[in-house]
C-alpha positions in Angstrom: -11.4 -16.6 25.3 -9.4 -14.3 23.7 -7.8 -11.9 26.8 -8.5 -8.1 27.0 -8.4 -6.2 24.2 -5.2 -3.8 24.1 -4.9 -0.2 23.7 -5.3 -0.3 19.8 -9.2 -2.5 20.1 -7.7 -5.6 19.4 -6.9 -8.1 22.2 -3.9 -9.6 23.7 -4.0 -12.8 21.9 -4.4 -12.1 19.1 -1.2 -9.7 18.8 2.2 -11.5 18.1 5.5 -8.5 18.6 8.1 -9.3 16.4 11.4 -7.4 17.1 11.6 -5.9 13.4 8.2 -3.9 13.8 9.0 -1.0 14.9 7.3 -1.5 18.6 4.6 -2.3 16.6 2.2 -5.1 16.9 0.3 -7.3 13.9 -3.2 -8.8 14.8 -4.8 -12.0 13.8 -7.9 -11.7 11.9 -10.5 -14.7 12.2 -8.5 -16.8 9.5 -5.7 -14.5 7.6 -3.1 -14.1 9.7 0.1 -11.6 8.7 2.6 -11.0 10.7 4.1 -7.9 9.4 8.2 -8.1 10.2 10.4 -11.2 10.5 9.2 -13.4 13.6 11.6 -13.0 17.3 10.4 -16.1 19.0 7.9 -19.0 18.8 4.6 -17.5 19.3 5.7 -15.3 16.4 7.3 -18.0 14.6 3.7 -20.1 14.7 2.5 -17.3 13.6 4.4 -16.2 10.5 3.8 -20.2 9.7 0.3 -19.8 10.1 0.6 -16.9 7.7 1.7 -19.0 4.8 -1.3 -21.2 4.6 -3.9 -18.6 5.5 -5.8 -17.8 2.0 -4.7 -14.9 0.2 -6.4 -11.7 1.7 -8.7 -10.1 -1.0 -10.0 -6.5 0.3 -13.4 -5.3 -1.4 -12.1 -2.0 -1.7 -9.0 0.5 -1.1 -9.3 3.9 -0.4 -6.1 5.0 -1.3 -3.8 8.8 -1.9 -0.4 9.8 -3.8 2.0 11.8 -2.5 4.2 13.9 -4.4 6.4 11.4 -5.5 3.7 9.3 -6.8 3.8 7.2 -3.0 0.5 5.2 -2.1 -0.1 3.7 1.2 3.7 3.5 2.5 5.2 2.5 -0.8 7.8 4.8 -2.2 9.9 4.9 -5.6 12.3 2.7 -5.7 12.0 0.9 -1.8 12.3 -2.0 -1.6 9.1 -3.1 -0.4 7.4 -2.5 -3.7 9.1 -6.3 -4.8 7.7 -8.0 -1.6 5.3 -10.5 -3.1 5.7 -13.0 -0.4 2.8 -10.8 2.4 -0.4 -9.1 2.0 1.2 -6.8 4.3 4.5 -6.3 5.7 6.7 -3.2 7.4 9.1 -0.7 6.4 11.6 0.5 9.2 13.1 3.3 7.1 11.0 5.0 5.1 12.1 8.2 3.1 9.3 9.8 4.8 8.2 10.2 8.7 7.5 8.3 10.6 10.4 5.9 9.5 8.7 2.7 10.8 5.3 1.8 9.0 3.1 -1.2 7.8 1.8 -1.2 4.7 -0.3 -3.1 2.2 2.2 -5.0 -0.2 1.4 -4.3 -4.2 0.1 -7.4 -4.1 -2.7 -6.9 -2.0 -3.5 -4.1 -3.3 -3.9 -4.9 -6.8 -6.7 -8.6 -5.2 -8.8 -5.9 -4.3 -12.0 -5.7 -5.9 -11.6 -2.0 -6.4 -8.7 0.7 -5.7 -9.7 4.4 -5.2 -7.2 7.3 -5.2 -8.3 10.6 -4.2 -6.1 13.0 -4.8 -5.6 16.8 -4.7 -2.9 19.3 -4.9 -0.9 20.6 -8.4 2.6 19.7 -6.0 1.1 15.9 -7.0 0.1 17.2 -11.1 4.1 15.5 -12.0 3.4 12.2 -10.2 -0.2 12.1 -11.3 1.6 12.4 -15.3 3.9 9.9 -14.2 0.9 7.4 -12.6 -0.9 7.4 -16.3 1.8 7.2 -18.3 2.3 4.7 -21.3 5.8 4.8 -20.6 7.4 6.7 -17.8 10.1 7.8 -17.1 10.5 6.4 -13.7 7.3 4.4 -12.8 5.8 5.8 -9.2 4.0 3.6 -6.9 0.4 4.5 -7.3 0.3 3.6 -11.4 1.5 0.4 -10.6 -1.2 -0.2 -8.7 -4.4 -1.9 -10.9 -7.1 -3.5 -9.5 -8.2 -7.0 -10.3 -11.7 -5.5 -10.4 -11.6 -1.6 -11.4 -9.5 1.1 -10.0 -10.6 4.7 -10.6 -8.8 8.2 -9.6 -10.6 11.1 -8.2 -8.6 14.1 -9.2 -9.1 17.9 -8.4 -8.0 20.4 -11.3 -4.8 20.9 -9.7 -3.2 17.2 -9.8 -5.4 16.7 -13.2 -3.2 19.8 -14.8 -0.6 17.9 -16.6 -3.1 15.3 -17.9 -5.0 18.3 -19.5 -1.5 19.9 -21.0 -1.1 16.1 -21.7 -3.7 15.7 -23.8 -4.2 18.9 -25.5 -1.2 18.0 -26.6 -2.1 15.2 -28.1 -4.5 17.1 -30.1 -2.3 19.7 -31.2 -0.6 17.0 -32.6 -3.4 14.4 -33.8 -5.8 16.5 -34.7 
């Protein structure tokens, strides 16, 4: 039997503290163990070792948004966490947008999902939407790197899609 639930509803015996996790707890869910930060101490180190032998995380669906800079989840442009390939979940302790400390799915974990669904609204995101859909973007945005194993769908309102419509109209004028 595991201990009583912690404040987040996860039993104490199923959580692990880490010195680099910004005071957050990481959780063990069944046989899939994800340690979101470098382990500090024997219990967390054992959990990290177990995570390496755990089956890969494969989500049925991920629901994502996108920021005006093209970030999704806590994956920010030009941030080192974009290169994380060894974990499904990791931590960010230097986020360019508050809060500084975050836990996030990694790009490989998001891309392993059967379905990725983006919901993006607002004109402030129009240029990032255009960059996400560009075949050869000047600067790739993290949201544009998401390509789920099954399908990726984008739900955009008119303002968010505005620059896509402009590009489509320009291509129509150019190519007829």
